[in-house]
C-alpha positions, 0 to 999 in steps of 0.5 A: 523337393518332391519329384515332378515328372514330365521333362527329360534329357541331360545337360551341363552344370557349373557351380559358384560358391563365393566364400563369405568373410568374417561370418558368425553363425546366428539364427540357424533356422530362420524362416525367412532366409533359410536353414543356414544364416550368418551375420556378417561384419555389418550385421546383415543377414546373409542367405545361401541361395541355390538357383537352377537355370536354363543354360542358354541364359548362363552369360547374362544370369551369371553377370547379374548374379555377380552384381546381386552377390556384391549388393546383397552379400548373399551366397548364390550357387548357380547350376545350368543345364537343359530343362530336361537335365534340371528336371531329372535332378529335381526328380531325383530329389535335388533341392533348389530355391529358385528355378529359371526354365521355359515358361511352359515348364514353370507353368507345369510346376506351378500347377503341381504346387512345386513353385510359387507365382511365376515371373516372365524373365526374357525371350529368345528365338531360334536363330541362324548363324554363319561364320563371321566374314562369310557371305550370308545365304538368303534365309528371308523366306522358308523356301530360301532357307530350305535352299540354303540348307540344301546348298550348305556343306555341313549344318550344325544344330542343337541335338534334340536328344539333349532336351533343349527347346531349340533342338527339339523344335528343329528336329520336328522342323526338319521333318516338316520341311522334308529335309530329314534325309538331307540333314541326316547326311550333312547334319552336325548335332551338338550337345549345346548351342555354344558348340553349334556356334563354335562349329560355325566359327571354326568353319566346320559348318556353313550354317548353324541353328540354335537359340540366338542367346547361345550364338551371341557369346561365341567369337567368330559366329554371327547371327544373320537372323531368326528363322523366317516366318512362319517357321520362327520359334521363340522361347520365353523363360520364367522364374519362380521360387520353389515351395520346398526351398529354404530361402523364399524371401532371398529368392524373390529378391534375386528374381527382382534383381534379374528383372530390374530396369537397369538389367535391360541392357545386359539382357538385350546384349546377350540376345534376349528380348524383354517382356 
């Protein structure tokens, strides 16, 4: 894949490559499924699909991918990271078949000719977390939210330097609210949204802020709401098959699997809203 410029930062990666059983090589350069295609015992073509995905979606995309593997037999390698981290890897020449990123990032790639038509997948918001069982502060208005941050002993939030959408937004918000010095004193910037929620769950921070979808999986942390209007910030994620990938048809099938009606419950349980 050719390098696409414009995004930055680093993130975490996970890899899952389930081993196929009783496969024999056939059609080594299929234009449909990619350069490595096998025929399984049932005579079914199997593709190897590489997916780069925003890490806030790791729980639900991981579960839906497991179901996709079982139903299709395709191998899927999932790689999660911030948009900036994934973009760095693309810029370095790494190749993927499907990208699932913030909608603006996908739009830029589409304009550059790097991906095909985009499909909106789901939306999540920057949320506020407290420890499970703690009395939640009033965060119903911008003024009440500001007072809660000032009163908090410690505040955890996604670190803007990592390149995630929540961290970048919150860094600007603290300045706009006149809280830059306050947050510098008591802030606990974290490398991931899961770490933000963990700091809250362990009682190390009184309040945490990151994408709701990254708070939901962490036991001991509770979402008390999104940022109050008009401070709220939503992130919509979109998916697209890359033009330089080698498994175009399998990639389209994968995207349809993520958006099928039966997947709605999984998305909502993970803290996402659907289009």
